[in-house]
C-alpha positions, 0 to 999 in steps of 0.5 A: 716212837717218841710219843710211846715213850713221852707216854711211859714216862710220863705215868712213871712220873706220877706213879713215882710222885704218889709213891714220894708223897704217900711215903711221907704224908699217908703211908700205907702198910704194904707199900714197904717194897714199893717205896725201897725200890722206887730209886729205879722207877728214876732212873728207869724214868730218866733213861725213858727220857734220853731215847726219847729225845736221841730218837728226836734228834735222829727223825729232825736228821 
């Protein structure tokens, strides 16, 4: 479960990085909605990292 969460969180991080860079340096028409909603991806990333840490601690016990 932890490996799946880590892989998914890395994928979300890459998408967020692409979103921030493309919005600032080479804006793409048609991605305005993505640019507005990328804040929600950041929240999902944080929640996934919290669950990943929770499962790691649960596996140790």
